[in-house]
Every structure is written in structure tokens, then in C-alpha cells.
C-alpha positions, -999 to 999 in steps of 0.1 A, spaced: -71 636 132 -50 639 101 -24 658 120 -18 631 145 17 616 144 25 582 158 59 569 169 72 534 161 62 523 196 25 531 186 23 560 210 9 593 197 29 625 198 13 653 219 19 690 222 9 698 258 43 695 275 73 716 285 110 707 286 124 714 321 160 728 328 171 695 342 161 676 311 128 662 324 96 669 305 65 683 322 30 672 312 7 702 309 -26 685 305 -38 687 341 -29 706 372 -8 677 385 20 687 360 39 654 363 76 659 356 91 629 339 125 614 331 128 594 299 107 562 302 87 574 331 49 576 331 27 602 348 3 593 376 -24 587 350 -1 560 335 -12 567 300 10 597 293 47 590 292 81 605 284 95 591 252 122 605 230 123 638 250 86 645 247 53 635 263 33 609 244 -2 593 247 1 555 249 -36 546 246 -49 563 214 -73 540 197 -76 514 225 -105 509 249 -112 490 281 -147 482 267 -180 495 253 -215 494 265 -248 510 254 -263 527 284 -293 549 292 -282 586 290 -297 590 325 -268 568 338 -241 594 330 -262 610 348 -277 635 324 -314 642 330 -319 672 307 -300 659 276 -319 638 250 -339 619 277 -346 583 273 -320 578 245 -292 552 244 -255 564 246 -225 544 235 -201 546 264 -164 538 265 -132 545 284 -95 536 282 -73 530 312 -57 552 339 -68 584 357 -52 616 369 -69 614 403 -64 588 431 -99 585 446 -99 561 475 -135 551 467 -131 546 429 -158 522 415 -139 515 383 -105 511 400 -96 480 379 -97 503 349 -88 538 362 -59 524 383 -49 498 358 -12 494 351 -18 466 327 -24 471 290 -44 439 289 -72 461 302 -73 477 268 -87 448 248 -108 466 222 -93 484 193 -113 515 187 -108 537 157 -128 570 159 -146 562 126 -156 528 139 -170 542 171 -191 567 152 -203 539 128 -212 517 158 -232 544 175 -252 549 143 -259 512 138 -269 508 174 -293 537 173 -273 558 199 -278 595 198 -245 602 215 -212 587 225 -198 591 260 -162 593 272 -166 577 306 -155 549 330 -122 567 334 -116 604 329 -113 617 293 -90 644 305 -61 620 302 -69 609 266 -85 642 255 -68 642 220 -83 608 213 -116 619 226 -115 649 202 -108 626 173 -138 605 182 -159 636 186 -150 648 152 -159 614 137 -192 614 156 -202 649 146 -195 641 110 -224 616 111 -247 635 134 -239 618 167 -234 640 197 -207 636 224 -208 634 262 -180 638 287 -182 623 322 -153 639 340 -139 651 373 -129 684 356 -93 685 368 -78 700 336 -54 728 326 -68 758 306 -53 751 272 -64 714 269 -97 723 286 -105 749 258 -96 725 230 -116 696 245 -148 713 253 -151 728 219 -160 692 208 -183 682 237 -221 686 235 -229 677 271 -209 671 303 -215 658 337 -187 670 360 -181 650 392 -178 677 419 -165 653 445 -169 675 476 -167 712 484 -135 713 506 -99 713 496 -92 690 526 -114 663 510 -98 667 476 -63 664 491 -71 636 514 -95 614 495 -87 621 458 -51 633 460 -60 664 439 -73 699 443 -108 715 443 -99 749 427 -92 736 392 -125 718 392 -144 749 400 -125 767 373 -136 740 348 -172 743 359 -173 780 354 -155 777 320 -180 751 307 -210 771 319 -200 806 307 -175 800 278 -189 771 259 -221 757 244 -217 724 263 -248 714 283 -237 710 319 -249 689 348 -231 682 381 -229 651 403 -217 648 439 -213 613 454 -222 617 491 -199 597 513 -209 592 549 -187 612 573 -166 627 544 -186 652 524 -222 648 535 -226 674 562 -255 698 558 -231 728 560 -209 715 532 -239 706 510 -253 741 516 -221 758 506 -218 737 475 -253 745 464 -249 782 471 -218 783 450 -235 765 421 -264 790 422 -242 821 426 -215 811 401 -232 788 375 -269 798 379 -300 780 392 -307 760 361 -277 737 362 -290 703 373 -274 689 404 -273 652 412 -266 637 447 -257 601 443 -254 573 469 -220 559 477 -214 522 481 -183 507 497 -155 501 471 -117 500 465 -100 514 496 -131 526 514 -147 492 520 -153 500 557 -173 531 549 -211 525 551 -234 531 521 -252 564 519 -285 564 537 -315 574 515 -323 601 541 -290 618 534 -298 621 497 -332 635 505 -316 660 529 -291 671 502 -318 676 476 -340 696 501 -310 719 508 -304 723 471 -339 734 465 -339 758 495 -307 774 481 -323 780 448 -312 750 427 -342 745 404 -334 709 393 -319 687 420 -319 649 419 -309 618 439 -291 589 422 -281 553 426 -314 546 443 -351 541 434 -370 573 441 -396 584 416 -404 617 434 -368 629 437 -355 616 404 -383 632 383 -381 666 366 -406 694 375 -416 726 358 -401 755 376 -432 777 368 -462 755 376 -447 725 395 -460 700 370 -440 667 368 -428 670 333 -406 639 332 -413 609 354 -381 591 361 -370 562 384 -335 547 383 -327 556 347 -361 547 333 -387 573 321 -423 567 333 -441 598 321 -435 627 297 -453 661 298 -431 682 274 -437 694 239 -412 688 211 -391 718 221 -390 709 258 -418 732 270 -442 722 298 -475 710 284 -494 727 312 -480 762 311 -455 763 283 -425 771 305 -393 756 288 -373 730 308 -336 739 305 -317 713 285 -313 697 251 -345 682 238 -354 669 204 -389 657 199 -403 627 217 -382 610 244 -363 578 237 -374 544 249 -342 528 258 -351 523 295 -326 508 320 -309 483 296 -271 479 295 -257 463 264 -220 453 261 -207 459 226 -178 443 207 -166 472 186 -147 449 162 -180 438 147 -185 474 134 -150 479 119 -155 477 82 -119 488 75 -103 459 94 -84 436 70 -98 401 67 -66 386 81 -65 409 112 -79 394 144 -114 408 151 -105 414 187 -78 408 213 -76 373 228 -83 390 261 -118 399 250 -131 380 280 -115 406 302 -137 433 286 -168 411 288 -163 405 326 -158 442 333 -185 456 311 -212 444 334 -199 465 363 -187 497 347 -198 528 365 -198 565 356 -190 574 392 
């Protein structure tokens, strides 16, 4: 973080950009490659052209903090049962028509960023709150990846791990830099057709698949995948089968795959919620295609949300809607019945956080704040109202 340079405007200088022959600057963080005239912002809204370069305008500012169960990310094989301190900023580099955090991800108002959030303060808050990890979520960390790296370094310095919840649409250079600092990731594989990505998210599928393969084969980051099944859009048996087959062939059978229920939101209010039977169908197809750990999400379903030993079939983690109900693993993550290890990151006994969600005022943990400086923006009420509805989808 010591190398970060800030302009008088408060924006942070970045390095992932190129000057174009016509004088515009091209942002090179994601495949969208926005080409900007002076004063313009990219589609993400948080990266802008200023002084002939691309700057990040949201370093150190957050749209709110909550302590969540790690299973909500969703991560079922990473420190189960433990609390994670979750936060996001504003903006997004996708335009999903179903976005469940659209008031943050599509925000064009900086009053959304009501919480000042120094990396060291975030790490200190995680420690004091008993969180084993900090998650970059609610909006995509791709667009604020330098800030996320700074937070990750501060967290790792005090023994706190980091989690990225991302759509995975990222260019190779920034992708390599970012995932060197991430301990676990859930990548939102939104569908398995380019048509869906173009029509519903205004982005592309291919870069996401590249990110998935990079994480799985080139990093130490623990990887899980989520697909939100939207009726009539990406929930056909054929598409689910193709997605699962690709996961097994290109990533391996031990990468957990989550199928989550859609509920109407943003610009898809007329689309019905996902039937429970569709989730069950998708999980059945996944298991038939060789995925060893397939789950359903956003519903109550003990049988399909629990984890099972791939060797003897023992239910090794009972789980229902983010809460653990049983535990049959040893300290290293091995099945107590047959000793077969469950793939993932395990560290002794499971946590006991349960389903609780706890909004957090980060200013209360900022020991370095001068006594005369306001503890939090006057718009703190904005954060409090939004914290209750923040989603990782």
C-alpha cells in the first residue's frame, strides 16, 4: 500500500490503462476496455479519466459492512460455520438485468459510500469481531481490485484470510495480481451461453471461463462456483448439463457447484422465482456428470445443502440455509467414518456463527481517526437501511 499515490481530488492513481492515438485512455482492468475522454467514467463508474490517466475514485470508501456466515458467500468448504466481515464499494463492470444489489452496483451517487474504510481498520475490525476472513462482495471487487489487495495485505498481516465474491470478468494482468492475495473465491458463473451473457449481463462468457481455469490451476485460492438459475433464461437441462460437464472436464470434480434460486428484482420483476424442483434437477444433473459436491441455495433443503463423503456417502456436514446442524469431520477435514478427506480449507472444529447477520459501523474500530474527525458520514442511515438487504448474488 505504501506505493499508492493519491491525487488532490482524492482519487488513486492506477497503472492498468493505455493511452490511445486519439488521446483517450483505455482502462485495461476488465475485458470491457472502456475508452475514456478526460472527465469520463467507465461503465463501472468508479474508474475515471483524470489528468490523462485512469484513476480509482473509491479507494477507502465502502457502501457498508456486515458480519455474515461464510456459507452465505456461498462457501461450503472454507472454514465452515465461521463469521466473515463482508463489504463492498459502489459500481460494477457488468449490467445484470436481475441484480439484487442494484442500488449499490448500479449506483451513480457517492452518498452510497458512507463508511470510510482504511485497510488497517478493516483488519482490526475483523479481529475484534472474531471473523476468520474478510469478503469483498456486494459489488464486484474486480473494479476496486487495488483497494482489495491493500485490504488483503492488512488482513494477512494479522492472520485474517480473504474471500472474493466475483463474476470473474477480469483481464489477465490484474487477475494475476488480485488472486495472489485471495484465499478463497466464489465465482458467479451466470450461465453457460454467450447469448445469455450478452443479453442479460451485457458482458461475455469466455473471460469468465478463463478466470475459472486460472484460479483453479494457477493459484492456491480455494474455488467454488455459483449459478443463479433464472426460469426461462439459463435453467434448461441441456445448459445445466453442459455447464457441469465443463466444470468436471476443465476444473475437476472436486470444485463445489452451487445452484441458487432466483427471486424477481431490478429489471426482471416479471420473471417468476425459481421452483425448488428446478434446483433439485440441476443438482441431480451435476452429480450425474461427475460433480462430487453440488448444492442448492437460497432455499431450505437440508438434504441438498449438506456435504457428503465421496468415499462412503456419510453426511459429514449437515447444513440448512447457512446454518450447520451436524459435523462428522476430524480436525484436518477427514471423514470420521472412513478417513477420506473432504476437499476444502478446514481448521479444527467448525465455527458456531449460524445464520446471523450483524451490520457493522467501521468507524467504531478506527483507532487512528483524529478525535475531531466525524466518526462516520451523516448519511450513515443509508448504510444501515441497505445493510439488511445486501446479497452476495
